[in-house]
C-alpha positions as a Markdown table, in Angstrom:
| # | Residue | x | y | z |
|---|---|---|---|---|
| 1 | Met | -37.8 | -15.5 | -53.0 |
| 2 | Thr | -40.8 | -17.9 | -53.1 |
| 3 | Thr | -43.5 | -17.3 | -50.5 |
| 4 | Glu | -46.6 | -19.1 | -49.3 |
| 5 | Thr | -48.8 | -17.2 | -51.7 |
| 6 | Asp | -46.8 | -18.5 | -54.7 |
| 7 | Ile | -47.7 | -22.2 | -54.0 |
| 8 | Pro | -50.0 | -23.5 | -56.8 |
| 9 | Val | -52.8 | -24.9 | -54.5 |
| 10 | Arg | -55.1 | -26.3 | -57.2 |
| 11 | His | -52.3 | -28.1 | -59.0 |
| 12 | Leu | -51.1 | -29.7 | -55.8 |
| 13 | Asp | -54.6 | -30.7 | -54.9 |
| 14 | Ala | -55.0 | -32.5 | -58.2 |
| 15 | Leu | -51.7 | -34.4 | -57.7 |
| 16 | Glu | -52.7 | -35.3 | -54.1 |
| 17 | Ser | -56.1 | -36.6 | -55.3 |
| 18 | Glu | -54.5 | -38.8 | -57.9 |
| 19 | Ala | -52.0 | -40.3 | -55.4 |
| 20 | Val | -54.7 | -40.9 | -52.9 |
| 21 | His | -56.8 | -42.7 | -55.6 |
| 22 | Ile | -53.8 | -44.9 | -56.4 |
| 23 | Phe | -53.3 | -45.9 | -52.8 |
| 24 | Arg | -56.9 | -46.8 | -52.4 |
| 25 | Glu | -56.9 | -48.7 | -55.7 |
| 26 | Val | -54.0 | -50.9 | -54.6 |
| 27 | Ala | -55.6 | -51.5 | -51.2 |
| 28 | Gly | -58.7 | -52.8 | -52.9 |
| 29 | Glu | -56.9 | -54.9 | -55.6 |
| 30 | Phe | -53.9 | -56.5 | -53.9 |
| 31 | Glu | -53.4 | -58.7 | -50.8 |
| 32 | Arg | -50.0 | -57.7 | -49.5 |
| 33 | Pro | -48.8 | -54.3 | -50.5 |
| 34 | Val | -45.7 | -52.6 | -49.0 |
| 35 | Ile | -44.3 | -49.1 | -49.2 |
| 36 | Leu | -40.6 | -48.6 | -49.9 |
| 37 | Phe | -39.5 | -46.1 | -47.2 |
| 38 | Ser | -36.0 | -44.9 | -46.8 |
| 39 | Gly | -36.5 | -41.6 | -45.1 |
| 40 | Gly | -35.8 | -39.7 | -48.3 |
| 41 | Lys | -38.2 | -36.8 | -49.3 |
| 42 | Asp | -40.1 | -38.8 | -51.9 |
| 43 | Ser | -40.8 | -41.7 | -49.6 |
| 44 | Ile | -41.7 | -39.2 | -46.8 |
| 45 | Leu | -44.3 | -37.6 | -49.2 |
| 46 | Met | -45.5 | -41.0 | -50.2 |
| 47 | Leu | -46.1 | -42.1 | -46.6 |
| 48 | His | -47.8 | -38.8 | -45.8 |
| 49 | Leu | -50.2 | -39.3 | -48.8 |
| 50 | Ala | -50.9 | -43.0 | -47.8 |
| 51 | Leu | -51.7 | -42.0 | -44.2 |
| 52 | Lys | -54.0 | -39.3 | -45.6 |
| 53 | Ala | -55.7 | -41.8 | -47.9 |
| 54 | Phe | -56.9 | -44.0 | -45.1 |
| 55 | Ala | -57.2 | -41.6 | -42.1 |
| 56 | Pro | -58.5 | -42.0 | -39.5 |
| 57 | Ala | -58.0 | -45.7 | -40.0 |
| 58 | Pro | -54.5 | -47.2 | -39.5 |
| 59 | Leu | -52.3 | -47.6 | -42.5 |
| 60 | Pro | -53.0 | -51.0 | -44.1 |
| 61 | Phe | -49.5 | -51.4 | -45.5 |
| 62 | Ser | -46.1 | -52.2 | -43.8 |
| 63 | Leu | -42.9 | -50.4 | -44.8 |
| 64 | Leu | -39.7 | -51.8 | -46.4 |
| 65 | His | -36.3 | -50.3 | -46.5 |
| 66 | Val | -33.3 | -51.7 | -48.4 |
| 67 | Asp | -30.4 | -50.6 | -46.3 |
| 68 | Thr | -27.1 | -50.4 | -48.0 |
| 69 | Gly | -25.1 | -50.0 | -44.8 |
| 70 | His | -23.8 | -46.6 | -46.2 |
| 71 | Asn | -26.9 | -44.5 | -45.4 |
| 72 | Phe | -26.8 | -41.0 | -43.9 |
| 73 | Pro | -27.3 | -41.2 | -40.1 |
| 74 | Glu | -29.7 | -38.2 | -40.2 |
| 75 | Val | -31.9 | -40.1 | -42.6 |
| 76 | Leu | -31.9 | -43.4 | -40.6 |
| 77 | Asp | -32.7 | -41.4 | -37.4 |
| 78 | Tyr | -35.7 | -39.8 | -39.2 |
| 79 | Arg | -36.8 | -43.2 | -40.6 |
| 80 | Asp | -36.9 | -44.8 | -37.1 |
| 81 | Arg | -38.6 | -41.8 | -35.5 |
| 82 | Thr | -41.3 | -41.8 | -38.1 |
| 83 | Val | -42.0 | -45.5 | -37.8 |
| 84 | Ala | -42.3 | -45.2 | -34.0 |
| 85 | Glu | -44.5 | -42.1 | -34.2 |
| 86 | His | -47.1 | -43.7 | -36.4 |
| 87 | Gly | -46.8 | -47.2 | -34.9 |
| 88 | Leu | -45.8 | -48.7 | -38.3 |
| 89 | Arg | -44.2 | -52.1 | -39.1 |
| 90 | Leu | -40.8 | -51.7 | -40.9 |
| 91 | His | -39.0 | -54.5 | -42.7 |
| 92 | Val | -35.3 | -54.0 | -43.4 |
| 93 | Ala | -33.5 | -55.8 | -46.2 |
| 94 | Ser | -29.8 | -55.5 | -45.7 |
| 95 | Val | -27.1 | -55.3 | -48.4 |
| 96 | Gln | -24.5 | -56.1 | -45.7 |
| 97 | Asp | -26.3 | -59.3 | -44.8 |
| 98 | His | -26.1 | -60.4 | -48.4 |
| 99 | Ile | -22.4 | -59.6 | -48.5 |
| 100 | Asp | -21.8 | -61.6 | -45.3 |
| 101 | Arg | -23.7 | -64.5 | -46.7 |
| 102 | Gly | -21.6 | -64.5 | -49.8 |
| 103 | Leu | -24.5 | -63.6 | -52.1 |
| 104 | Leu | -23.0 | -60.3 | -53.1 |
| 105 | Arg | -19.5 | -58.8 | -53.5 |
| 106 | Glu | -18.4 | -55.3 | -52.7 |
| 107 | Arg | -17.8 | -53.2 | -55.8 |
| 108 | Pro | -14.3 | -51.8 | -56.4 |
| 109 | Asp | -15.6 | -48.2 | -56.3 |
| 110 | Gly | -17.3 | -48.9 | -52.9 |
| 111 | Thr | -20.8 | -47.9 | -53.9 |
| 112 | Arg | -23.6 | -50.2 | -52.9 |
| 113 | Asn | -26.5 | -48.6 | -54.6 |
| 114 | Pro | -26.4 | -51.1 | -57.5 |
| 115 | Leu | -26.3 | -54.0 | -55.0 |
| 116 | Gln | -29.8 | -53.2 | -53.6 |
| 117 | Thr | -31.7 | -55.3 | -56.2 |
| 118 | Ala | -31.0 | -58.8 | -54.7 |
| 119 | Pro | -32.0 | -57.9 | -51.1 |
| 120 | Leu | -35.1 | -56.1 | -52.5 |
| 121 | Val | -36.3 | -59.0 | -54.6 |
| 122 | Glu | -35.5 | -61.5 | -51.8 |
| 123 | Ala | -37.6 | -59.5 | -49.3 |
| 124 | Ile | -40.5 | -59.3 | -51.8 |
| 125 | His | -40.5 | -63.1 | -52.2 |
| 126 | Thr | -39.9 | -63.8 | -48.5 |
| 127 | His | -42.9 | -61.7 | -47.4 |
| 128 | Arg | -45.0 | -62.4 | -50.5 |
| 129 | Phe | -45.5 | -58.8 | -51.3 |
| 130 | Asp | -47.7 | -58.5 | -54.5 |
| 131 | Ala | -47.6 | -54.7 | -54.8 |
| 132 | Val | -44.6 | -52.5 | -53.9 |
| 133 | Phe | -45.0 | -48.7 | -53.7 |
| 134 | Gly | -42.0 | -46.7 | -54.9 |
| 135 | Gly | -41.3 | -43.0 | -54.9 |
| 136 | Gly | -40.0 | -42.8 | -58.5 |
| 137 | Arg | -41.0 | -39.8 | -60.6 |
| 138 | Arg | -41.0 | -39.4 | -64.4 |
| 139 | Asp | -39.0 | -36.2 | -64.2 |
| 140 | Glu | -36.1 | -37.8 | -62.5 |
| 141 | Glu | -34.5 | -39.8 | -65.3 |
| 142 | Lys | -35.4 | -40.9 | -68.9 |
| 143 | Ala | -35.8 | -44.6 | -67.9 |
| 144 | Arg | -38.3 | -43.6 | -65.3 |
| 145 | Ala | -40.1 | -41.4 | -67.8 |
| 146 | Lys | -41.1 | -44.6 | -69.6 |
| 147 | Glu | -42.6 | -46.1 | -66.4 |
| 148 | Arg | -46.3 | -46.8 | -65.9 |
| 149 | Val | -48.0 | -46.1 | -62.6 |
| 150 | Phe | -48.6 | -49.9 | -62.3 |
| 151 | Ser | -45.3 | -51.4 | -63.4 |
| 152 | Leu | -45.5 | -55.2 | -63.9 |
| 153 | Arg | -42.4 | -57.1 | -62.8 |
| 154 | Asp | -41.5 | -60.7 | -63.5 |
| 155 | Glu | -40.6 | -63.3 | -60.9 |
| 156 | Phe | -37.0 | -61.9 | -60.7 |
| 157 | Gly | -38.2 | -58.4 | -60.3 |
| 158 | Gly | -37.2 | -57.5 | -63.8 |
| 159 | Trp | -38.9 | -54.8 | -65.8 |
| 160 | Asp | -39.8 | -55.3 | -69.5 |
| 161 | Pro | -41.2 | -52.2 | -71.3 |
| 162 | Arg | -42.9 | -54.4 | -73.8 |
| 163 | Arg | -45.1 | -56.0 | -71.1 |
| 164 | Gln | -46.4 | -52.7 | -69.6 |
| 165 | Arg | -50.0 | -51.9 | -70.1 |
| 166 | Pro | -51.8 | -48.8 | -71.2 |
| 167 | Glu | -53.3 | -46.6 | -68.4 |
| 168 | Leu | -56.1 | -44.7 | -70.0 |
| 169 | Trp | -58.5 | -42.6 | -67.9 |
| 170 | Gln | -56.6 | -43.6 | -64.7 |
| 171 | Leu | -57.7 | -47.2 | -65.1 |
| 172 | Tyr | -55.0 | -49.5 | -63.7 |
| 173 | Asn | -54.5 | -53.2 | -64.4 |
| 174 | Gly | -52.9 | -55.0 | -61.5 |
| 175 | Arg | -53.2 | -58.6 | -62.9 |
| 176 | His | -50.1 | -60.7 | -62.5 |
| 177 | Ala | -49.1 | -64.3 | -62.6 |
| 178 | Pro | -48.0 | -66.2 | -59.5 |
| 179 | Gly | -44.5 | -65.1 | -58.5 |
| 180 | Glu | -44.8 | -61.8 | -60.3 |
| 181 | His | -45.6 | -58.5 | -58.6 |
| 182 | Val | -46.4 | -54.9 | -59.5 |
| 183 | Arg | -44.4 | -51.8 | -58.6 |
| 184 | Val | -46.7 | -48.9 | -58.0 |
| 185 | Phe | -45.6 | -45.2 | -58.5 |
| 186 | Pro | -48.1 | -42.8 | -57.0 |
| 187 | Leu | -45.7 | -39.8 | -57.5 |
| 188 | Ser | -45.2 | -40.5 | -61.2 |
| 189 | Asn | -46.6 | -37.2 | -62.3 |
| 190 | Trp | -45.0 | -35.1 | -59.6 |
| 191 | Thr | -41.8 | -33.1 | -60.2 |
| 192 | Glu | -39.1 | -32.2 | -57.7 |
| 193 | Leu | -40.6 | -28.7 | -57.6 |
| 194 | Asp | -44.1 | -30.1 | -56.9 |
| 195 | Val | -42.7 | -32.2 | -54.1 |
| 196 | Trp | -41.1 | -29.3 | -52.4 |
| 197 | Gln | -44.1 | -27.0 | -52.9 |
| 198 | Tyr | -46.3 | -29.7 | -51.2 |
| 199 | Ile | -43.7 | -30.1 | -48.4 |
| 200 | Ala | -43.8 | -26.3 | -47.8 |
| 201 | Arg | -47.6 | -26.1 | -48.0 |
| 202 | Met | -48.2 | -29.1 | -45.6 |
| 203 | Lys | -45.3 | -28.2 | -43.4 |
| 204 | Ile | -43.9 | -31.7 | -43.6 |
| 205 | Glu | -40.7 | -32.4 | -41.7 |
| 206 | Val | -37.8 | -33.8 | -43.7 |
| 207 | Pro | -34.2 | -34.8 | -42.6 |
| 208 | Ser | -32.0 | -31.8 | -41.8 |
| 209 | Ile | -29.5 | -32.7 | -44.6 |
| 210 | Tyr | -32.1 | -31.4 | -47.2 |
| 211 | Tyr | -31.3 | -27.9 | -46.0 |
| 212 | Ala | -28.1 | -25.9 | -46.0 |
| 213 | His | -25.6 | -26.9 | -43.3 |
| 214 | Glu | -21.8 | -27.0 | -42.9 |
| 215 | Arg | -20.3 | -30.4 | -43.7 |
| 216 | Glu | -16.9 | -31.9 | -44.4 |
| 217 | Val | -16.9 | -33.0 | -48.0 |
| 218 | Phe | -14.4 | -33.9 | -50.8 |
| 219 | Leu | -14.6 | -33.4 | -54.5 |
| 220 | Arg | -14.8 | -36.5 | -56.8 |
| 221 | Gly | -16.1 | -36.5 | -60.3 |
| 222 | Gly | -17.5 | -33.0 | -60.0 |
| 223 | Met | -19.6 | -33.9 | -56.9 |
| 224 | Trp | -19.1 | -33.1 | -53.2 |
| 225 | Leu | -19.2 | -36.4 | -51.4 |
| 226 | Thr | -19.2 | -37.1 | -47.6 |
| 227 | Ala | -16.3 | -39.1 | -46.1 |
| 228 | Gly | -17.2 | -42.5 | -44.7 |
| 229 | Asp | -16.4 | -46.1 | -44.1 |
| 230 | Trp | -17.2 | -46.9 | -47.7 |
| 231 | Gly | -13.8 | -45.7 | -48.8 |
| 232 | Gly | -13.6 | -42.0 | -49.4 |
| 233 | Pro | -11.7 | -39.9 | -49.6 |
| 234 | Lys | -8.7 | -41.2 | -51.5 |
| 235 | Asp | -5.2 | -39.8 | -51.6 |
| 236 | Gly | -5.3 | -36.4 | -53.4 |
| 237 | Glu | -8.9 | -35.7 | -52.4 |
| 238 | Pro | -8.6 | -33.1 | -49.7 |
| 239 | Val | -11.5 | -32.7 | -47.3 |
| 240 | Glu | -13.1 | -29.3 | -47.1 |
| 241 | Thr | -15.8 | -27.7 | -45.0 |
| 242 | Arg | -18.6 | -26.3 | -47.2 |
| 243 | Thr | -22.1 | -25.1 | -46.8 |
| 244 | Val | -24.1 | -27.7 | -48.7 |
| 245 | Arg | -27.5 | -29.5 | -48.9 |
| 246 | Tyr | -28.7 | -32.7 | -50.5 |
| 247 | Arg | -31.3 | -32.7 | -53.3 |
| 248 | Thr | -31.6 | -36.5 | -53.0 |
| 249 | Val | -30.3 | -39.0 | -50.5 |
| 250 | Gly | -29.2 | -42.5 | -51.0 |
| 251 | Asp | -25.9 | -44.4 | -50.6 |
| 252 | Met | -23.3 | -42.0 | -49.2 |
| 253 | Ser | -20.7 | -43.3 | -51.7 |
| 254 | Cys | -22.6 | -42.0 | -54.8 |
| 255 | Thr | -24.9 | -39.2 | -53.5 |
| 256 | Gly | -23.4 | -35.8 | -53.9 |
| 257 | Ala | -24.2 | -32.5 | -52.1 |
| 258 | Val | -24.8 | -29.2 | -53.8 |
| 259 | Glu | -23.4 | -25.9 | -52.5 |
| 260 | Ser | -26.4 | -24.0 | -51.2 |
| 261 | Asp | -27.6 | -21.5 | -48.6 |
| 262 | Ala | -31.3 | -22.7 | -48.8 |
| 263 | Ala | -32.2 | -23.2 | -45.2 |
| 264 | Asp | -36.0 | -23.6 | -45.5 |
| 265 | Pro | -38.5 | -25.1 | -48.0 |
| 266 | Tyr | -39.3 | -21.8 | -49.7 |
| 267 | Ala | -35.6 | -21.1 | -50.3 |
| 268 | Val | -35.2 | -24.7 | -51.7 |
| 269 | Ile | -38.2 | -24.0 | -54.1 |
| 270 | Thr | -36.5 | -20.8 | -55.3 |
| 271 | Glu | -33.3 | -22.7 | -55.9 |
| 272 | Ile | -35.0 | -25.6 | -57.8 |
| 273 | Ala | -37.0 | -23.3 | -60.0 |
| 274 | Ala | -33.7 | -21.8 | -61.3 |
| 275 | Ser | -32.0 | -25.1 | -61.8 |
| 276 | Arg | -31.5 | -26.7 | -65.2 |
| 277 | Leu | -30.3 | -30.1 | -63.9 |
| 278 | Thr | -32.4 | -32.9 | -62.5 |
| 279 | Glu | -31.6 | -34.0 | -59.0 |
| 280 | Arg | -30.3 | -37.4 | -60.1 |
| 281 | Gly | -28.3 | -35.9 | -63.0 |
| 282 | Ala | -26.7 | -33.4 | -60.7 |
| 283 | Thr | -26.0 | -35.5 | -57.6 |
| 284 | Arg | -26.1 | -39.3 | -58.3 |
| 285 | Ala | -22.8 | -40.9 | -59.5 |
| 286 | Asp | -24.5 | -44.3 | -60.0 |
| 287 | Asp | -26.6 | -42.8 | -62.8 |
| 288 | Arg | -23.5 | -41.6 | -64.6 |
| 289 | Met | -22.0 | -45.1 | -65.1 |
| 290 | Ser | -23.6 | -45.2 | -68.6 |
| 291 | Glu | -26.3 | -43.6 | -70.7 |
| 292 | Ala | -28.6 | -46.5 | -69.9 |
| 293 | Ala | -27.5 | -47.1 | -66.3 |
| 294 | Met | -31.0 | -46.7 | -64.7 |
| 295 | Glu | -32.7 | -48.7 | -67.4 |
| 296 | Asp | -30.2 | -51.6 | -67.1 |
| 297 | Arg | -30.8 | -51.7 | -63.4 |
| 298 | Lys | -34.6 | -51.6 | -63.8 |
| 299 | Arg | -34.4 | -54.6 | -66.1 |
| 300 | Glu | -32.5 | -56.4 | -63.4 |
| 301 | Gly | -35.1 | -55.6 | -60.7 |
| 302 | Tyr | -34.1 | -52.3 | -59.3 |
| 303 | Phe | -36.6 | -49.7 | -58.0 |
């Protein structure tokens, strides 16, 4: 069982220092940055580091959440409490709004994760954001492993690996043409284990669904999914009560739970250290659509 004395303090200090440096670089180089904040653990960590980078001054960025309409209630409650606690400004881009306006159509499988791109890009243009902080990490998925810390995006939000710039000696180039913007990933060099070790060390609160709890779930495609208005379960998919937790949280229709008895950060760290599957590989159905699912979405403007 992992304990407080097992936390690699110097390693986490180096990661924290790098992230704080990135936040300050963006504040000095861009006019209208925004932080993507969903209430998931990576965005929680990102907000914690941003607040730390500018304390005791107020955070110079607003927050943006792309709401699929199928989010976990526990996560939305956490999001709203955090925004109120710190007196932050939250912009919400809604997938449901785009569907109601006829700009998007529901997918046959009910998942809305791939539908987030259009609301995201519209919000970026509407509010004229020139830098968008995201919580992506290189250990999550092979397309994200190619990502730079400063990721240049075209006027449609699209990602072209041939246009990305070298980042030697932590020197970041934020130049972009009118209409373009830069996605910024201050957690690029963190791993899932690093994130949880930092959460444990700093005693950061996260939504309760990250820890073991009893939940009614059903099995689909080898993953335990939560029933909801999005269309699950189908006939032949019996609902069972299991003790589970979530390694990542997103759209309920494509985010699977894992069976677990890890009820605190140190138990989670022990569990992750023994795992041989990444969190997205183990629990995200949208990444299983094809070998290049994430890269295809990034080229279209996804996170």
